[in-house]
DOZAKOL-717619 format. One record per residue (C-alpha): residue in three letters; x, y, z. Coordinates in steps of 0.001 Angstrom, whole numbers, padded with zeros to 6 digits, always signed. Last residue first. Layout:
% residues N
ALAXYZ...
***
This chain:
% residues 800
GLU+027559+018786-105811ALA+029336+015408-105531SER+031018+016343-108772ALA+032312+019472-107337ALA+033465+017906-104132ASN+035412+015067-106214VAL+037185+017509-108122ALA+038277+019455-105480ARG+039594+016383-103412ARG+041405+015201-106501HIS+043088+018458-106764GLY+043791+018334-103133THR+045300+014687-103526GLU+047154+016008-106740ASN+048785+018714-104770MET+049606+016722-101947ILE+051640+014300-104324GLU+053593+017049-106112PHE+054508+019157-103006LEU+055831+015839-101278GLY+057441+014781-104299PHE+059430+018432-104811GLY+060272+018003-101051ILE+061701+014725-101304VAL+064018+016090-104072MET+064772+019362-102066PHE+065665+017118-098950PHE+068257+015274-101151LEU+069655+018399-102667GLN+070217+019782-099094THR+072432+016836-098288ILE+073984+016947-101494ARG+075130+020491-100727PRO+076384+019942-097450ALA+078827+017196-098547ASP+079542+014661-095923PHE+075662+013441-096295PRO+076675+011464-099284SER+078402+008678-096980ALA+079626+006165-099669PHE+079558+002430-100101LEU+075766+001387-099386GLY+075176+005343-099968THR+074943+005007-103409ALA+072190+002456-103241ILE+070264+004738-101278PHE+070650+007539-103512GLY+069428+005460-106539VAL+066509+004097-104531LEU+065769+007779-103797ALA+065887+009193-107413VAL+063626+006190-108854VAL+060995+006786-106049VAL+061248+010541-106869VAL+060886+009899-110462ALA+057694+007827-109823ALA+056263+010378-107380ALA+056430+012942-110198SER+055227+010422-112626ASN+051919+009617-111390GLY+050815+006298-112989ALA+047952+005942-110190TYR+048820+002460-109337TRP+052605+002387-109313ALA+053639+005913-108878PRO+050752+006949-106543GLY+051885+003793-104277PHE+055499+004048-104412PHE+055504+007845-103103TYR+054136+007144-099812LEU+056210+003532-099727SER+059335+005804-100445VAL+058569+008481-097810MET+057775+005648-095028ALA+061018+003651-095864LEU+063284+006837-096046LEU+061759+008384-092822LEU+061987+004866-091090SER+065707+004425-092058LEU+066514+007958-090992LEU+064787+007582-087805ILE+066478+004251-086968VAL+069947+004973-087853GLY+069841+008552-086338SER+068487+007491-082692TRP+071005+004440-082987GLY+073739+007058-082810GLN+073681+010438-084628ASP+077515+010986-086131PHE+078691+007365-085813PHE+075312+005611-086654ALA+074542+008263-089532ALA+077824+007333-090816LEU+077153+003802-090280TRP+073955+004053-092110LEU+074934+005925-095370ASN+078576+003998-095491LYS+081920+005331-096826ILE+082954+006689-093463HIS+084711+009527-095026TRP+087978+011647-094048PRO+090577+008929-092974LEU+089501+006805-095885HIS+089956+009557-098607GLU+093898+009435-099226HIS+094354+011641-102211THR+094196+015111-100290LYS+093169+018405-100767PHE+093511+021818-099139PHE+092177+025481-100092TRP+094280+028541-099620PHE+092866+031778-100631ASP+091709+032482-096920GLY+093226+030159-094519SER+094469+032403-091590LEU+094181+036111-092939ASP+097741+036960-091801PHE+098804+033609-093804GLY+102177+035441-094861GLY+101040+034553-098454ASN+097868+035714-098238HIS+097150+036239-102038LEU+099560+034949-104438LEU+100493+036497-107929GLU+103006+039050-106716ASN+103822+041477-109842GLY+107329+042238-110828GLY+106983+042266-114327ALA+108696+038999-114369ASP+106151+037235-112416ILE+106412+037103-108449LEU+105254+034172-106518SER+105656+034753-102772ILE+105612+032411-099776ASN+106378+034382-096558ASP+105609+031794-094151LEU+106328+028151-093552ASP+106918+025724-090633VAL+107648+022132-091257THR+106891+019343-089242GLY+109131+015989-088804ILE+108520+012537-089781GLU+107769+010787-093256ASN+109016+013681-095043PRO+107261+015078-098071ASN+105491+018182-096549TYR+103874+019702-099462LEU+102751+023467-100218TYR+101005+023552-103665LEU+100656+026103-106500GLU+097692+025702-108932THR+097027+026044-112383PRO+093936+025728-114448PRO+093946+023832-117766ARG+094235+025849-121001GLY+091730+024212-123406LEU+088870+027011-123457TRP+091118+030165-122958SER+093662+028714-125581GLY+096877+026768-124578GLU+099806+026644-122542GLY+099830+026553-118740LEU+102998+024690-118489PRO+104894+024634-121526GLY+108142+025745-120286THR+107411+027303-116872ASN+110791+029193-116498PHE+112444+028995-113013GLN+114029+031194-110373LEU+114079+029851-106916VAL+114542+031829-103476TRP+114867+029945-100390HIS+114906+031585-097101HIS+115821+029934-093745TRP+113893+030779-090456GLY+115751+030232-086948ASP+113937+028140-084436SER+116587+025553-084706GLY+117202+022072-086261GLY+116635+022710-089504PRO+119403+022121-092385PHE+117311+022646-095629ARG+116613+020612-098716HIS+114435+022263-101356SER+111891+020838-103764HIS+110396+022272-106996TRP+107973+020089-108905HIS+107116+021722-112308CYS+103834+019801-113102ARG+101799+018692-115960LYS+098486+017083-115935SER+097278+016780-112167ASN+094664+014777-110747LEU+092927+016098-107400LEU+090930+019383-108254HIS+091505+020675-111711LYS+095338+020719-111796GLU+098007+022061-113873CYS+100953+021937-111508LEU+103166+024304-109594PRO+104959+022058-107131VAL+106310+023467-103759SER+108055+020744-101784ILE+109863+021126-098407MET+112649+019062-097252LEU+114329+018098-094224ASP+117819+017826-092638LYS+117408+018226-088975GLN+114138+018278-086861ARG+113312+021672-085115SER+111632+023098-088384LYS+111930+026416-090182MET+110903+027939-093844ASP+110740+031361-095298LEU+109285+031603-099175SER+110556+032029-102554LEU+109498+031413-106073GLN+110440+033880-108959TYR+108979+033648-112332GLU+109979+033345-115930GLN+107736+032758-118807HIS+107481+029664-121590ASP+103680+029304-120905TYR+101679+031582-118798VAL+100716+031595-114920ARG+097393+032151-113371VAL+097525+030943-109897LYS+095026+028832-107795GLN+096151+028064-104237ALA+097011+024830-102701LEU+097615+023050-099415TYR+098440+019874-100268LEU+097931+016507-098449THR+099729+013261-098823GLU+099620+010960-095938GLY+101326+012020-093020PRO+103954+014607-091943TYR+102503+017855-090311LEU+102566+021058-092395THR+102739+024177-089759LEU+101567+027502-091479TYR+102560+031322-089966THR+101280+034073-088433ASN+103495+036952-086829ASP+102330+039513-084585GLY+103619+037606-081453LEU+104095+034119-082526GLN+100825+032728-084256GLN+100304+029230-085721PHE+098203+028272-088490GLU+097568+024354-088440TYR+097969+021488-091355ARG+097164+017915-091576GLY+098249+014605-093327PRO+096156+011888-092501THR+097417+008926-090787ALA+096947+006001-093200GLY+096350+002457-091666SER+096515+001166-088056GLN+095578+002199-084715HIS+093314+004963-085339ARG+092003+006876-082180GLU+093246+010532-082535LEU+093494+011060-086345TYR+089979+008904-086512ILE+088419+010987-084035ALA+089544+014282-085838PRO+088092+013175-089184PHE+085118+011779-087790ARG+083771+014834-085775GLY+081651+016406-088674PHE+078279+015875-086741GLY+078072+014618-083318MET+079669+011373-081792GLY+076230+009755-081698LEU+072995+010281-079974ILE+071979+006849-078812GLN+075581+004894-078581SER+077030+008481-077474VAL+074801+008854-074607ILE+074973+005109-073595ASP+078751+005117-073432THR+080675+002975-075520ASP+082678+005733-077322MET+083370+005150-080995MET+086577+004261-082400ASN+085639+000456-082434THR+082876+000943-084473ILE+085041+002985-087204LYS+087774+000231-087114THR+085205-002433-088273TRP+083981-000113-091099HIS+087801+000488-092423GLY+088005-003347-092471LEU+084960-003909-094435ARG+086300-001165-096829VAL+089704-002849-097201GLU+088303-006126-097977ALA+085857-004855-100505ASP+088504-003193-101892ARG+090543-006265-102670GLU+087335-008228-104164VAL+086286-005224-106206GLN+089848-004738-107715ASP+089634-006556-110980LEU+086443-004360-111532ARG+088458-001229-111307GLN+091041-002671-113718GLN+088500-003276-116198PHE+087310+000332-115506PHE+090930+001751-116625SER+091468-000811-119336GLY+088106+000734-121113SER+085461-001922-122150THR+083191-000144-119160GLY+083101+003363-121067LEU+082668+002064-124937TYR+080062-000349-123782LEU+077940+002365-121951LEU+078196+004700-124929PRO+077152+001861-127102GLY+074172+000887-124759VAL+072891+004572-124559ILE+071410+004837-127843VAL+069404+001642-127495THR+068073+002590-124249ILE+067169+006282-125436LEU+065283+004480-128291THR+063432+002088-125997GLY+062429+005121-123738VAL+061267+006952-126904LEU+058899+004203-127925LEU+057521+003629-124468ASN+056644+007380-124185SER+055656+007428-127869LEU+053071+004319-126754GLY+051254+006940-124258ARG+048060+005385-124342ASN+047948+001734-124383ARG+044948+001312-121750ALA+046313+004092-119574ASN+047295+001336-116967TYR+049412-000342-119171PHE+051211+002332-120602ARG+051948+003558-116883LYS+052988-000067-115960ILE+055653+000267-119042VAL+056690+003677-117752PHE+057295+002740-114147LEU+059336-000395-115268GLY+061392+001815-117803MET+062123+004041-115178LEU+063150+001069-112705LEU+065445-000527-115257MET+066993+002923-115836GLU+067611+003624-111955MET+069055+000220-111968PHE+071487+000619-114773LEU+072477+003864-113547VAL+073048+002417-109966VAL+075189-000182-111485LEU+077406+002713-113121THR+077758+004636-109924THR+078881+001712-107982ARG+081805+000989-110189THR+083033+004374-109906GLY+085285+005689-112919THR+083574+009285-112499SER+083765+009418-116255ILE+081282+006490-117029VAL+078553+008522-115103LEU+079470+011913-116665TYR+079090+010166-120202VAL+075748+008675-118981SER+074902+012478-117711LEU+075843+013895-121204LEU+073665+011049-123089PHE+071094+012181-120750LEU+071302+015850-121445VAL+071332+015111-125367LEU+068249+013203-124691GLY+066676+015759-122887VAL+067376+018646-125405THR+066028+016658-128370TRP+062678+015503-126354ILE+062276+018929-125067TRP+062736+020127-128503PHE+060291+017754-129987ARG+057210+019047-127515GLY+055654+016317-125371ASN+056441+017599-122110ARG+055799+015387-119011VAL+057338+012296-120144MET+060583+014436-121319TRP+060725+016324-117568PHE+060408+013059-115920GLY+063152+011283-117939ILE+065820+014001-117354PHE+064508+013921-113361PRO+065926+010282-113354VAL+069440+011654-113807LEU+069170+014065-110850LEU+069209+011904-107729ALA+071858+009244-108653LEU+074067+011860-110486TYR+074289+013793-107513ALA+075197+011065-105284ASP+078030+009865-108086LEU+079328+013733-107834HIS+079587+013363-104007ALA+081451+010003-104084GLY+084193+010739-101571GLY+087684+012044-101886THR+089262+014716-099557HIS+088962+017182-102269MET+085654+015864-103143SER+083734+018971-101476TRP+085007+021043-104563PHE+082196+019487-106946THR+082173+021196-109933ALA+083350+018334-112151THR+084937+015763-110077ILE+086530+013737-113098ARG+088158+010330-112575TYR+091040+009705-114615PRO+093342+006211-115585VAL+093421+006865-119308SER+092027+003677-120741PHE+088804+005435-121238ASP+089877+006713-124696LEU+087010+008884-126003LEU+087252+012090-124133ASP+090769+011957-123286ALA+092381+012842-120093TYR+093150+016278-118227GLN+091748+019106-120486TRP+089030+016977-122584ARG+087675+015159-119186GLU+087691+018491-117370ARG+085709+019954-120455LEU+083247+017477-120272GLY+082983+017766-116340VAL+082378+021401-116476LEU+079942+021004-119486ALA+078079+018044-117557VAL+078083+020465-114393LEU+076350+023114-116558PHE+073658+020729-117810LEU+072888+019228-114273GLY+072410+022606-112940SER+070095+023620-115885LEU+068247+020353-114959LEU+067588+021156-111602GLY+066399+024677-112389PRO+064175+022996-115064VAL+062814+020787-112360PHE+062183+023577-109636LEU+060598+026144-112154ARG+057413+024547-114013GLU+056996+021291-112143MET+057487+023126-108648LEU+055266+026112-109854ARG+052726+023503-111118THR+049958+025091-109203ALA+047003+023572-106872GLY+048125+024737-103763PRO+050343+027917-103093LEU+053797+027579-102508THR+055032+029964-099413TRP+054916+028232-096317ARG+055211+024291-097228VAL+057821+025018-099903LEU+059742+027642-097785GLY+059535+024824-094938LEU+060803+022343-096806PHE+063586+024269-098293LEU+064395+025239-094348PHE+065066+021343-094016GLY+067568+021131-096281TRP+069259+024392-095529LEU+069641+023000-091797PHE+070640+019467-093009GLY+073208+021046-095347LYS+074570+023217-092633GLY+075334+020278-090415VAL+078382+018787-092229ASP+080345+022351-092289TRP+078653+023331-088939SER+080182+020147-087343HIS+083444+021141-088835PHE+083286+023904-085885GLY+084741+021454-083454SER+087846+021676-085574PHE+089575+018614-087303TYR+088248+019633-090694ASN+090036+023120-090278ASN+089024+026551-091616PHE+086606+027935-088687PHE+088701+027022-085599ASN+092072+027128-086976LEU+092973+030493-085846GLU+091696+030504-082578LEU+088148+031167-081420SER+089107+031907-077553GLU+088007+029794-074563PRO+087338+026860-076983LEU+083664+025500-077694PRO+082460+022192-076071LEU+080800+021959-077881VAL+080506+021952-082023GLY+079990+018059-082593ILE+077598+017546-079746PHE+075726+020497-080743PHE+075417+019415-084419ALA+074383+015962-083454THR+071506+017424-081216VAL+070219+019524-083926CYS+070111+016717-086077VAL+068175+014456-083740LEU+065734+017326-083438ALA+065292+017275-087358TYR+064812+013661-087202ALA+062028+014182-084977SER+060306+016592-086958PHE+060889+014631-090022LEU+059280+011580-088548LEU+056265+013875-087018GLY+056034+015153-090921ILE+055968+011694-092130PRO+052937+010774-089706ARG+051184+013935-090275PRO+050916+013727-094207MET+053052+016195-096052LEU+053205+019351-097228PRO+050056+021173-096118ARG+048896+023757-098181ARG+049058+027554-098955GLU+046385+029731-100314PRO+047198+032648-098046HIS+050780+032481-099027PRO+053437+033168-096259GLY+055217+036074-095939HIS+056774+038491-099048TYR+059682+039767-096479ILE+060140+036376-095127VAL+060761+034870-098428ALA+063190+037661-099364ALA+065025+037198-096339LEU+065216+033339-096660THR+066462+033934-100313ILE+069075+036525-099371LEU+070419+033890-096656MET+070209+030894-099043VAL+072452+032828-101692LEU+075239+033719-098706ASP+075058+030004-097922PHE+075901+029336-101608GLU+078872+031689-101557ASP+080701+030066-098554LEU+080510+030306-094941SER+082333+027193-093548PHE+084124+026174-096575ARG+085906+029435-097405GLY+089368+028844-099031THR+088625+031482-101740TRP+089639+030311-105215PRO+088805+026560-104252VAL+085657+027682-102421LEU+084039+029594-105236SER+081471+027110-106064PHE+077825+027977-107799THR+077553+025192-109808PRO+076075+022599-107773LEU+073292+024346-105966LEU+073432+027282-108408ALA+070587+025728-110668PRO+068476+023939-107618LEU+068635+027627-105768ILE+067661+029670-109032PHE+064722+027976-110453LEU+062635+027885-107122TRP+064361+030966-106033ALA+062386+032871-108595TYR+058878+032224-106658ARG+058889+035888-105452LEU+059227+037584-108835ARG+059542+041204-107962LEU+061142+041074-104837LEU+063007+037954-105782LEU+064493+039976-108347ILE+065455+042789-106002PHE+067124+039867-103791TYR+068994+038322-106697VAL+070185+041700-108168LEU+071686+042465-104713LEU+073182+039055-104528VAL+075026+039631-107636VAL+076121+043080-106870GLY+077576+041968-103616LEU+079333+038771-105203GLU+080864+041355-107830ILE+081922+043793-105006GLN+083394+041031-102696TRP+085587+039097-105445ARG+087765+037934-103088PRO+088218+037127-099210PHE+084650+037785-098329ASN+084812+040153-095162TRP+082183+042420-096771ILE+080106+039695-098417ALA+079800+038192-094529TRP+078951+041525-093105GLY+076189+042216-095833ALA+074735+038536-095570LEU+074520+039235-091715GLY+072776+042486-092336LEU+070469+041083-094990ILE+069545+038365-092175LEU+068925+041194-089654LEU+067053+043222-091867VAL+064634+040912-092715LEU+064222+039785-088966PRO+063528+043568-088267LEU+061201+043764-091378ARG+058734+041104-090486LEU+056230+043033-088705LEU+057213+046400-090091ALA+055077+046468-092899LEU+052093+045058-091211ALA+052087+047349-088232ARG+053070+050290-090818ALA+049615+049281-092485ALA+048001+049371-089085GLN+049063+052798-088171VAL+048090+054186-091499PRO+044442+052667-091558TYR+043937+050552-094417ALA+041315+051793-097067PRO+041518+048914-099784LEU+042386+050214-102882GLN+040124+051727-105522GLU+042314+053727-107863SER+041932+051793-110877ALA+037769+051904-110532SER+038268+055509-110792ARG+037679+057502-107283GLU+035148+059705-105781GLY+032791+056998-106042SER+034713+054677-104285SER+034606+056716-101012ARG+037492+058627-100306VAL+040329+056959-098514ASP+043261+058981-099482LEU+046272+058215-097377PRO+046839+060186-094214SER+050150+061996-094067ASP+053235+060742-092399LEU+053377+058129-095255PRO+054479+060478-097920GLN+052557+060004-101077ASP+055251+058714-103721ALA+054123+055031-103361LEU+050765+055709-104500ALA+051786+054177-108209LEU+053299+051393-106065ALA+049953+050540-104694ALA+048635+049933-108067GLU+051437+047334-108260ALA+050891+045675-105081GLU+047212+045287-105639GLY+047450+041278-106101SER+049832+040860-103753PRO+047603+042187-100736TYR+048085+045921-099880LEU+050195+047645-097282SER+052859+045279-096877LYS+053766+044578-100611ALA+053783+048590-100724LEU+055794+049229-097708ILE+058488+046680-099046ARG+058253+048317-102592LYS+058797+051617-101105GLY+061784+050531-099151ILE+063482+049079-102101TRP+063278+052092-104111VAL+064376+054374-101220GLY+067449+052051-100548ILE+068342+052280-104030GLY+068394+056050-103950THR+070349+056068-100991GLY+073197+054252-102407ILE+073226+056219-105539VAL+073022+059528-104166ALA+076015+058196-101276ALA+078150+056820-104037VAL+078033+060117-106164VAL+079059+061952-103055GLU+081854+059807-102351LEU+082808+060168-105996TYR+083068+063856-105062ASP+085577+063166-102409TRP+087395+060757-104679LEU+087989+063567-107534GLY+089892+065735-105016LEU+088748+068510-102772LYS+090220+071691-101783VAL+087973+074057-099800VAL+088775+077895-098999PRO+088679+078712-102485THR+085020+078040-102988LEU+083694+075182-105218SER+083127+073077-102366ILE+080423+075106-101103ILE+078366+074651-104020LEU+078700+070979-104197PHE+078220+070700-100601THR+075181+072934-100804PHE+073554+070611-103192VAL+074243+067114-101677GLY+072583+068584-098323SER+069707+070101-099813LEU+069239+066633-101465PHE+069582+064783-098386TRP+067103+067066-096370ARG+064615+066982-099034LYS+064938+063018-099669PHE+064845+062214-095952THR+061857+064295-095453GLU+060036+062448-098054ASP+061407+059223-096972ARG+059985+059643-093247GLY+057676+056554-093044ALA+059695+054808-091079LEU+060143+052162-093940THR+061458+054998-096333PHE+063877+056256-093402LEU+065252+052632-092816LEU+065669+052047-096637GLY+067624+055480-097488LEU+070031+054357-094593PRO+070423+050793-095273ILE+071473+051522-099127TRP+074336+053981-097977LEU+076953+051281-097299MET+076390+049669-100625SER+077084+052816-102367GLY+080530+053006-101148LYS+081442+049590-102210VAL+080150+050417-105979LEU+082170+053712-105809GLN+085174+052037-104254TYR+085211+049190-107063PHE+084445+051947-109773LEU+087519+053831-108398ALA+089854+050675-108380GLY+088850+049933-112116GLY+089533+053469-113065ALA+093336+053429-111518GLU+093707+055206-108062ALA+095457+058159-107015PRO+094112+058257-103785ALA+092088+061499-102564PRO+094365+063435-100030PRO+093307+063049-096566LEU+091167+066120-095033GLU+093240+068258-092971GLY+093085+067893-089062THR+089955+067075-086888TRP+090076+070262-084807ARG+091179+072582-087577VAL+088713+070801-090127GLY+085768+071356-088004VAL+086207+075201-087992THR+086516+075929-091534PHE+085112+073106-093824PHE+082946+071468-090934LEU+081399+075346-090249LEU+080690+075895-093760TRP+079354+072509-094481ILE+076897+072770-091187LEU+075863+076268-092479ALA+075125+075041-096206THR+073081+072294-094553PHE+070689+074941-092359SER+070198+077416-095143LEU+069549+074490-097921PRO+067261+072766-095359PHE+065492+075935-094374SER+064888+077147-097664TYR+063672+073727-099287LYS+059944+073695-098877LYS+059099+076959-098595LEU+061118+077764-101640LEU+059597+074934-103658ASP+056031+076151-102955THR+057092+079716-103823ILE+058370+078076-107271LYS+055152+076252-107648GLN+052882+079027-106953MET+054834+080988-109685
***
């Protein structure tokens, strides 16, 4: 009876007040605001979408009230409001539909999640990490009343928690929360405005954030695993703020929430730290040189065009995330642990395994698994190769040595087996890239790894014979696979073109140096990140002129302009079925007369197609009037096959004219059932859903690591990058060669392979490769400092 009396006292006023508010709203309020809109008649899938979307909007409300220490008061009033709403909605004067009740359900779910997250944030901030779980047991106690801080004799041992004052505890809890909420808000805004899969992406990132709240080091595994694989850009057209950027934002928010670890250690010696700081300053300068001056208005082409100044961000964000990773390792990982080895390396290899599977499937779909005479070069998951480049090559150069490290550090049979399979898959990827440099790099890395294994065997006084024997076995097994790939007619043709390609590359490098400004500032600080495509387009005197596109706006109408030049496609992925009828339609215009537009529908992974329906149309042009074109066609065998073997299909927009621009609008592809298959066919959302690609790569890449550093960052970038690479390599080489440190050895091999790849490529053009480069260095630095700290502790203990 007493409990019932207490509940009545607690809820009588909130229930009465909220009931009065709802009565006023549904009577007087509706007269002022108009009748409530009818509930939409949506299918079950759409209702679920709205339910999840609505829930996400209520999460911040429950979170903020909980962090303010008012969660009990909030729950009392919120539940009272929900209860009175349901009661009053049953009266005859109120007419509501299903969706109105789903909004209430969404509010309950969202606020519940917000309160749950808020309690865990406060528990982590109130007490040290080892006592957080015990603190959660007291989380139901309202923070607006004093915590029970009786003496230890009055409480059981499991209840004894530090007696922090409430106000001090709140200060600790709220110290980092504004920044955490700001980052989460930015991520939420980006998810809300994402072109597609907003709900799926939001749920995945929310689950990831909750996982990091519970397992604070899970990002060490997840980041390297998702880095090469979590790629939605070909479907969304968003490469300035893509899905992996959102993963980094969520990671940053979770790490800031947890705060620095009390047992953290320095990550690197001071000279290397000073070099990193100086190079970071040069990178920041290159970003601002590239992005400035900002246009007076952020027009349609500012965020989705490589010729825009904002392309500086597209390139520079790789350095930002890379330096951020080093900071996360420095401030959050406790010393004398094997977290990097146990989480980071398996994460790297998990990502490599997924890349290998995608590359294997791509080769199977578009060429032949064992016939290397077919002229096809895979790109796997690296969408950044839509303008060419050697990003997959640089990725393999950095990752292949880690397979050997993982096998050497673990003597289990299943790890040796999985490692051997992964190594064979990686060799297959190297061969399938069709790149001569990558094959040479693989040979060089295998040789270096062999030398380090032999030296370690010698230093260990003939111990570790199993590693030496398995290394020999790997070489014997890989040999026939390498022979199979290099003996194919396609690779032999590539070898025959070495001299011609070298002349083309040297001529390209000469033109690049002539394109740079000659003033002292440009020579010292460079032309800025991401400015090469625009400067090449403006200043090249010979060679290929890159194709390009722009979005134009006339009144309320937005349309696409395709300029002439080297082949450039604006593509969108569509799902079509074989032997089905489809209707293609679009509007076109041009001031030039007698032009042609091509709209092929092809089976294509990224660059090379398998089968195509090539649709072209010639129109008179010569005016500002729009011409409408409608085409009925049958796909035939295009798109046939099982779900595993069926190649993806894409629709392309292409200007095949040598001179003359073409304007396009209202692109439509309709199936036999009348369903529209294209998104943003009217370009009202600018470049969303559309993804450009080109086969001509020289106008987009400098093709040399140091010349790219000189062009982007000037002599300061070249000197600091060279010093940084030299000092880091020497820092790792000593422990690797003389002490047999396998972590240092694998980083040395990876850096040598990366530098060798950079002789004929510019891997820093791809932000994910740039970040991976810094992540690999961070792994080596952490392992070396860990071993140094362990050795000092052992020496101190022995001295005592």
